[in-house]
C-alpha positions as CSV (number, residue, x, y, z in Angstrom):
1,M,149.4,112.2,94.4
2,N,146.7,114.8,94.8
3,N,145.1,113.6,91.6
4,F,144.9,110.1,93.1
5,F,143.1,111.4,96.2
6,L,140.8,113.5,94.0
7,I,139.9,110.5,91.8
8,L,139.5,108.2,94.9
9,A,137.1,110.8,96.6
10,F,135.2,111.2,93.4
11,S,134.9,107.5,92.9
12,L,133.7,106.9,96.5
13,F,131.1,109.6,96.0
14,F,129.6,107.8,93.0
15,I,129.9,104.4,94.5
16,N,128.1,105.6,97.7
17,G,125.3,107.2,95.6
18,Y,124.9,104.0,93.6
19,S,124.8,101.8,96.6
20,Q,122.1,103.9,98.3
21,D,119.9,103.3,95.2
22,K,120.2,99.6,95.9
23,W,118.5,99.7,99.3
24,F,114.7,99.7,99.5
25,S,112.1,98.8,102.1
26,T,108.8,96.9,101.9
27,I,105.9,96.7,104.2
28,E,103.1,94.2,103.8
29,L,99.7,93.3,105.3
30,D,98.9,89.6,104.9
31,F,95.6,87.7,104.9
32,V,96.3,84.0,105.3
33,V,93.8,81.2,105.0
34,P,95.0,77.7,106.0
35,S,94.0,74.9,103.6
36,K,95.1,72.3,106.2
37,I,96.0,72.4,109.9
38,E,97.7,69.2,111.1
39,Y,97.8,68.9,114.9
40,N,100.2,66.1,116.1
41,Y,99.8,64.9,119.7
42,S,100.1,61.7,121.8
43,F,97.5,60.2,124.0
44,N,98.4,57.3,126.3
45,N,101.8,57.1,124.6
46,A,100.2,56.6,121.1
47,G,100.9,59.3,118.5
48,T,98.0,60.6,116.4
49,E,97.1,63.5,114.1
50,I,93.9,65.4,113.5
51,N,92.9,68.3,111.2
52,L,91.6,71.4,112.9
53,A,89.1,74.0,111.5
54,S,90.6,76.7,109.3
55,K,90.4,80.4,110.2
56,T,91.8,83.4,108.6
57,S,95.0,84.8,110.0
58,F,96.6,88.2,109.7
59,A,100.2,89.3,109.6
60,L,102.2,92.5,109.2
61,Y,105.8,92.5,107.8
62,Y,108.6,95.0,107.3
63,A,111.6,94.1,105.2
64,L,114.8,96.0,104.4
65,N,116.2,94.7,101.1
66,Y,119.4,95.1,99.1
67,Q,119.4,94.8,95.3
68,L,122.3,92.3,95.0
69,F,122.1,92.0,91.2
70,N,119.9,93.5,88.6
71,K,117.3,90.7,89.0
72,F,118.0,89.5,92.6
73,S,117.5,91.1,96.0
74,L,118.2,89.9,99.5
75,G,116.3,91.1,102.6
76,L,115.9,90.9,106.3
77,L,112.4,91.0,107.7
78,T,110.6,91.3,110.9
79,G,106.9,91.1,111.7
80,V,104.0,89.9,113.7
81,Q,101.2,87.4,113.0
82,Q,98.0,86.3,114.6
83,Q,97.4,82.7,113.8
84,S,93.7,82.4,114.4
85,G,93.2,78.6,114.2
86,A,95.2,77.9,117.3
87,K,95.1,81.5,118.8
88,F,98.9,82.0,118.4
89,F,100.4,85.4,118.4
90,M,103.9,85.4,117.2
91,Y,106.8,87.6,116.4
92,K,108.8,86.8,113.2
93,F,112.4,87.4,112.2
94,G,113.9,86.1,109.0
95,S,115.0,86.8,105.4
96,N,113.8,86.7,101.8
97,I,115.2,86.5,98.3
98,K,113.4,88.0,95.4
99,Y,113.9,87.3,91.6
100,Y,112.6,90.1,89.3
101,F,111.5,89.0,85.9
102,V,112.3,92.4,84.3
103,D,113.6,94.8,86.9
104,S,112.9,95.7,90.6
105,D,109.8,97.7,89.7
106,N,108.0,94.9,88.0
107,V,106.7,91.3,88.6
108,Y,108.8,89.2,90.9
109,T,108.8,85.8,92.7
110,Y,110.1,85.3,96.2
111,L,111.1,82.8,98.8
112,Q,110.9,83.8,102.4
113,Y,112.0,82.1,105.7
114,A,111.1,83.4,109.1
115,H,111.6,82.1,112.7
116,N,108.5,82.3,114.9
117,F,108.8,83.1,118.5
118,T,106.5,84.1,121.4
119,V,106.6,85.3,124.9
120,D,103.7,83.0,125.8
121,K,105.4,79.6,126.2
122,D,102.1,78.0,127.1
123,K,101.1,78.2,123.5
124,F,104.3,77.1,121.7
125,N,108.0,77.0,122.1
126,F,109.2,78.1,118.6
127,G,108.3,77.7,115.0
128,D,109.4,78.1,111.4
129,N,107.7,79.7,108.4
130,V,108.5,79.1,104.8
131,R,106.8,81.0,102.0
132,I,106.9,81.1,98.2
133,G,105.0,83.6,96.3
134,I,104.7,86.0,93.3
135,G,104.2,89.7,93.5
136,F,102.6,92.2,91.0
137,P,102.9,95.9,91.1
138,V,99.3,97.4,90.9
139,M,100.4,101.0,91.1
140,K,103.7,102.6,90.4
141,R,104.8,106.0,91.6
142,D,108.2,107.7,91.8
143,A,108.4,107.4,95.6
144,F,106.8,103.9,96.0
145,N,105.1,100.9,94.3
146,L,101.9,99.3,95.6
147,N,102.2,95.5,95.2
148,L,99.8,92.6,95.4
149,N,101.3,89.3,96.5
150,I,99.9,85.8,96.2
151,F,101.7,83.0,98.2
152,Y,101.8,79.5,99.6
153,D,102.9,79.3,103.2
154,I,103.8,76.6,105.7
155,N,104.0,77.5,109.4
156,G,105.3,74.8,111.7
157,F,105.4,75.0,115.5
158,D,107.0,72.9,118.3
159,L,104.4,72.4,121.0
160,S,106.5,70.4,123.4
161,G,105.6,71.4,127.0
162,S,102.7,73.6,125.9
163,K,99.0,73.3,126.9
164,P,96.7,70.9,125.0
165,L,94.8,72.5,122.2
166,V,91.8,70.2,121.7
167,F,90.9,67.6,124.3
168,G,92.6,68.9,127.4
169,N,94.4,65.6,128.2
170,E,96.6,65.0,125.2
171,T,100.3,65.8,125.0
172,P,100.9,68.3,122.2
173,E,103.9,67.7,119.9
174,S,103.6,69.9,116.8
175,I,101.2,71.7,114.6
176,Y,101.5,72.7,110.9
177,F,99.5,75.3,109.1
178,R,99.6,74.9,105.3
179,S,98.1,78.1,103.9
180,F,97.4,80.2,100.9
181,G,97.4,83.9,101.2
182,I,97.3,87.3,99.7
183,S,99.1,90.5,100.8
184,L,99.0,94.1,99.9
185,G,102.3,95.9,100.3
186,A,104.3,99.0,99.5
187,K,107.9,99.2,98.3
188,F,109.7,102.4,99.2
């Protein structure tokens, strides 16, 4: 019986040590350039859409990831973004999944979903963000990797009840930012 508890304790020690190696964090600074901004609104009960001028946006993300399998990881993320085209400042909360072509210290592709929310309801009610990208390690160290990511991003916002963005007398409905971006990040 004592041998059973000794083996169990020894096993839990190694399992715990192995599982801690599976957790890692990433932090990223994004530069996002919209290729198209679609603003949907109604005027005199007629819906219409216009394209707005594109301006560079910035974001900062932190993600806590778990290496689920040798080539897959799942993560929870949080962050902030300044969407310059419509002057939106938003908080983000979401998740990501990454596929590593070789191992977790090399090239990967990822899919990310985040929910956008704000405390300034005059700007927008809520929004969603979907991103697909590829990441390349540009510097590898024992304690961290420095990664460069290239991505395509869609940010959509519900503007119901918010202030008009362009003319001052339209009724805003939604806005979509279709963007390309680059980010510099670190994996710890």
